[in-house]
C-alpha positions, 0 to 999 in steps of 0.5 A: 495294272501289272498282274494284269501284265502278269497274266498276258506275260505267263499267258504268251510263255504257254501259248510260245510252251504249247506251240513251238513244238507241235510248229517243229514236229510238223516242219521235222514229219513227226506230226502227220496230217490224216485221211479218213476213208468211210463206210457202210454194205448192205446187209450191215456189220462186215468186218473192215479189213484195211492190208489185210488187219482187221479192225473190230469198228464194223460196217457202218463204221470211218475208219480215222487216222490214216496217213495219205497212201495207198491202201487195200479194202475189203469187206467181209460177212459170212457167206457173201462175196469179200467186195476189194478196193484199191484206194490212196488217201489223202491229207485231211479228205474224205473216202466214202463208200455208201451203200456196197451192195453185198452178193451173196456166195451162192449163185445158184439158181433155186428152182424149178419154181413150179414144174414143166419148162417154158418159152418166154415168161413177160413179166406183168404189173404188180405180183404176176408173171406170165410164162409161155410154154407155146403158140397156143392161149392154152399154153400160157399161165400165171405165176404169182410169186408172192404165194408162189402158184400157178394157174391157167390164163384162161381155161383149156377148154374156153373156144378160143383155147388153141388160138395162136397167140401172135402177140403180147403187150402188158400195161404199166397201167394195171395188172393186164397184159392185151393178147392178140390170137387168131383162129387157124392159119389164117382165120380173124385176128382176136385181142384179148384183155388179160386180167391178173387179180382175177386170173381171167382172160376176157375178149374184148374184141374180134377185127379181121387182119392177115398181118403179122404181129411182133411181139414186143415183149421180147428183149435182150436187152434189160437194165434193173436198178437195185436202189432207191435212188437209182445211183449205184447199184443195177442189174442188165442184162444182155443176151443169154447174160447178166450182170451186177453192175455197182459204180458209187462215186470213187473208183472205177465200175464194178462189173460182175457176170451173174448167170445165164438166161434163156435166149429171148425171155425176160428177166424180173427183178422183184426189189420188195424182195431182191429175188431175181425171177428168171428162164433158164439157157439150157431146157426152160424153167423157170428159177430164181436168184437170190441176191439178199 
C-alpha cells in the first residue's frame, strides 16, 4: 500500500511539473494554437510561396504551424501562370485548395490547323468537328481532331453539292448530324443524314417547303466543365469572348479572359486533351489553344 501511494504521489508531481508550465505558457501567449493550408494543383510539382517565403515542399502539400492571421499564398510552376490568393488562417482550422488548375503562360492560338477560312464551327458527337466555309453543301468539311485531317462532308461532284444549307443539327446520341438544304431559291427542301464516322452524306427524304429554317447551332453563349465532378473549373463563351472561371471551395471566384473568337461560331473543348478548338475573330482561321 505505501508503495502504491508513493507511485500516485510521484505521478501527480510529474503531471503538475509538466502541465503547469504549459498552462502558464498558453495563458501568457507564449504558445499559440495554429492552423494549416492544404494545396494540390494540376499539374502537380509546383512551388508554394507564403508571404513571399518559398517552402521546400511542392504540390500536393500541407503547410502546418501557421499562426492565425492573413497570408498571401502563391503557387508557381515554370511555364504556367502563378496562382495567387489572400487567405485568413484561423486557430485549429484548415484552408483547403484542391485541384488548383494552372494555366499556361502562353495562350496564343496555334494554327491554322488546316488551310482556308471558315464561317462556322459545329461540334459533332465523338471526335469530329464540322467546319462551314460557305452557304452550300460543297462548303461543308469534317475535321478529325484526333488524327488532324480534314475532308469534305460530300463529294463536290454530287448532284446536291450546290444545294444551299438551311440548318445543321448534330444528334446527341451518335456521330451524325441532320442537314437540311434547298435546291435553288425556291426548290425543294431536302433532309440529309451525315455520318461523321463514315464521312458520307446521304439523302434521307425530301419535302416541299418554302418557309425559312433557322440554324439552332449558332450560339452566342456556351459552357464547358473542365473537371470530372463539375465543381470548380469551367470555360464559358459570351459573345466573341472566351473566359476561364475557377470556383474553389474557399475564397471568391476567379475569372480570366482567354481570347476572342469569331462571332456566331461555336467553340469546342476536348476534355481528354485539354484543347479548345475555335475560329479566330479576324479572318475565321481554324485554330486551337492548349490549356495543359
